[in-house]
ZAMARGU-4260 file (C-alpha; in steps of 0.2 Angstrom, whole numbers, plus 5000, padded with zeros to 4 digits):
<rodrens>
0) 6066/5426/5505 | 6074/5434/5490 | 6066/5447/5478 | 6047/5443/5477 | 6040/5440/5459
5) 6034/5457/5453 | 6019/5449/5446 | 6013/5444/5464 | 6002/5457/5473 | 6006/5447/5489
10) 6020/5435/5493 | 6021/5425/5509 | 6036/5415/5514 | 6038/5402/5529 | 6024/5410/5539
15) 6022/5403/5557 | 6010/5406/5570 | 6006/5397/5587 | 5994/5400/5601 | 5999/5394/5619
20) 6012/5384/5611 | 6001/5375/5599 | 6006/5378/5581 | 5992/5384/5569 | 6003/5390/5554
25) 6018/5379/5550 | 6028/5388/5537 | 6015/5394/5524 | 6022/5399/5507 | 6010/5407/5494
30) 6011/5419/5480 | 5995/5428/5474 | 5996/5435/5456 | 5991/5453/5454 | 5973/5456/5447
35) 5968/5438/5451 | 5954/5430/5462 | 5964/5418/5473 | 5955/5406/5485 | 5963/5397/5500
40) 5953/5382/5503 | 5953/5371/5519 | 5943/5362/5532 | 5938/5370/5548 | 5952/5372/5560
45) 5965/5372/5546 | 5971/5390/5550 | 5963/5399/5536 | 5956/5414/5546 | 5972/5415/5556
50) 5982/5416/5540 | 5971/5430/5533 | 5972/5439/5550 | 5991/5438/5549 | 5990/5446/5531
55) 5979/5460/5537 | 5990/5463/5552 | 5976/5459/5564 | 5987/5445/5571 | 6006/5446/5572
60) 6015/5430/5565 | 6029/5423/5575 | 6040/5422/5560 | 6041/5422/5542 | 6039/5436/5529
65) 6024/5444/5520 | 6027/5456/5506 | 6014/5467/5497 | 6020/5475/5481 | 6038/5475/5487
70) 6034/5481/5504 | 6039/5470/5518 | 6025/5470/5531 | 6033/5459/5544 | 6048/5471/5546
75) 6038/5482/5559 | 6041/5496/5547 | 6027/5508/5551 | 6028/5516/5534 | 6025/5500/5525
80) 6011/5495/5537 | 6002/5512/5534 | 6005/5510/5515 | 5997/5493/5516 | 5982/5499/5526
85) 5979/5513/5513 | 5980/5501/5498 | 5970/5486/5505 | 5954/5482/5513 | 5947/5467/5523
90) 5929/5460/5522 | 5925/5451/5538 | 5915/5435/5539 | 5902/5444/5549 | 5902/5460/5538
95) 5906/5470/5554 | 5894/5484/5549 | 5890/5497/5562 | 5871/5495/5567 | 5870/5513/5573
100) 5876/5520/5556 | 5866/5521/5540 | 5872/5513/5525 | 5880/5529/5518 | 5889/5532/5535
105) 5896/5514/5535 | 5903/5516/5518 | 5910/5534/5522 | 5919/5528/5538 | 5935/5521/5529
110) 5937/5537/5520 | 5935/5548/5535 | 5948/5537/5545 | 5961/5535/5531 | 5960/5551/5520
115) 5960/5570/5521 | 5946/5571/5509 | 5933/5585/5511 | 5916/5580/5518 | 5908/5584/5501
120) 5920/5572/5492 | 5918/5558/5505 | 5899/5559/5502 | 5901/5559/5484 | 5913/5544/5484
125) 5902/5535/5496 | 5886/5537/5486 | 5895/5532/5471 | 5901/5516/5479 | 5883/5512/5485
130) 5877/5516/5467 | 5890/5503/5460 | 5883/5490/5472 | 5865/5495/5468 | 5862/5501/5485
135) 5859/5520/5482 | 5841/5519/5486 | 5846/5512/5503 | 5858/5526/5508 | 5848/5531/5523
140) 5844/5513/5529 | 5852/5505/5544 | 5860/5488/5542 | 5846/5479/5551 | 5834/5486/5538
145) 5843/5477/5524 | 5842/5459/5519 | 5857/5447/5521 | 5863/5449/5503 | 5861/5468/5504
150) 5872/5468/5520 | 5885/5458/5511 | 5885/5471/5496 | 5885/5485/5509 | 5901/5477/5517
155) 5909/5476/5500 | 5904/5494/5495 | 5913/5499/5511 | 5928/5488/5507 | 5930/5496/5489
160) 5926/5514/5493 | 5945/5518/5496 | 5949/5510/5479 | 5960/5496/5486 | 5972/5486/5476
165) 5970/5470/5487 | 5954/5465/5496 | 5954/5450/5509 | 5938/5440/5511 | 5936/5430/5527
170) 5924/5416/5524 | 5912/5427/5514 | 5899/5414/5512 | 5899/5407/5529 | 5881/5402/5535
175) 5873/5405/5518 | 5863/5393/5508 | 5869/5387/5490 | 5859/5400/5480 | 5866/5414/5491
180) 5884/5407/5491 | 5883/5407/5472 | 5877/5425/5473 | 5891/5431/5484 | 5905/5423/5473
185) 5897/5430/5458 | 5897/5447/5466 | 5915/5446/5471 | 5919/5441/5453 | 5909/5454/5445
190) 5916/5469/5455 | 5934/5462/5455 | 5933/5462/5436 | 5925/5479/5436 | 5938/5488/5448
195) 5953/5477/5445 | 5958/5473/5463 | 5966/5457/5468 | 5955/5446/5478 | 5961/5434/5491
200) 5947/5423/5498 | 5947/5410/5512 | 5933/5398/5512 | 5928/5379/5513 | 5915/5381/5499
205) 5924/5370/5485 | 5912/5370/5471 | 5909/5389/5471 | 5927/5393/5473 | 5933/5382/5459
210) 5921/5391/5447 | 5925/5409/5453 | 5944/5408/5456 | 5959/5410/5444 | 5970/5400/5456
215) 5967/5390/5472 | 5977/5383/5486 | 5973/5370/5500 | 5978/5374/5518 | 5979/5358/5528
220) 5986/5356/5546 | 5994/5373/5545 | 6003/5370/5528 | 5999/5373/5510 | 5998/5356/5502
225) 5992/5361/5485 | 5992/5377/5474 | 5987/5378/5456 | 5972/5381/5444 | 5954/5375/5448
230) 5956/5362/5434 | 5972/5356/5442 | 5964/5355/5459 | 5949/5345/5451 | 5961/5333/5443
235) 5974/5331/5457 | 5977/5314/5464 | 5985/5320/5480 | 5977/5311/5494 | 5974/5326/5505
240) 5966/5336/5490 | 5955/5321/5485 | 5949/5318/5503 | 5944/5336/5505 | 5937/5339/5487
245) 5928/5322/5486 | 5921/5322/5504 | 5903/5322/5497 | 5906/5307/5486 | 5914/5298/5501
250) 5899/5302/5511 | 5888/5295/5498 | 5898/5279/5497 | 5897/5277/5516 | 5878/5279/5516
255) 5876/5267/5502 | 5886/5254/5512 | 5876/5257/5527 | 5860/5255/5518 | 5866/5240/5510
260) 5871/5233/5527 | 5854/5236/5533 | 5846/5228/5518 | 5857/5213/5520 | 5854/5212/5539
</rodrens>
């Protein structure tokens, strides 16, 4: 792969993954600049979540290389893997909160599992994370007692309590209405700027991603077919990009033709 660009927090080269002989990732190549919000777009079934899980070491890729800040994560080097887990966080699509734990206990869990901090220091840092996400008043509440938006903020508080350098977001707005999608992207942008971590998001929500991201890529049929700025994505004439980006306009044209046909008939 060569020496990754030192401005990249994450560098991926020729990543492949198949399940039961069916290829899902077919040579993904990607560089994520440090301190950026980078969004990987793509239709359902394009391989976005599999790609993210390969990065998080939840799924083992079949071949290819993943480097984080110069550490090669696909070399089966346990030291590199442990360093990556210490410096990165993963925010799951479902939030993955523990119903039997309070908000404070949910946030404290990563510190209990990955550090040697005292109980007093863990409590202090966990309460601070809740305060930063405006949830300090709900420290003793359980996830079921919180609204959907508050649960999302709680999941983010848990993700940032370890002061990560990279946060991976798996479909953070899945199942949300437009207003809540806007709120989630605004939340990510706000706290990414505040804490300075690199954010890698996978989603199919184009309008929100283009507004919130520094760079975007389009994953289609297991390959990256576009990478650039949101403005470049909006202006691209690449057929795959335009088909995905302008799907709502295409639907509008189809409906107009259908309605016109009904009128003519």
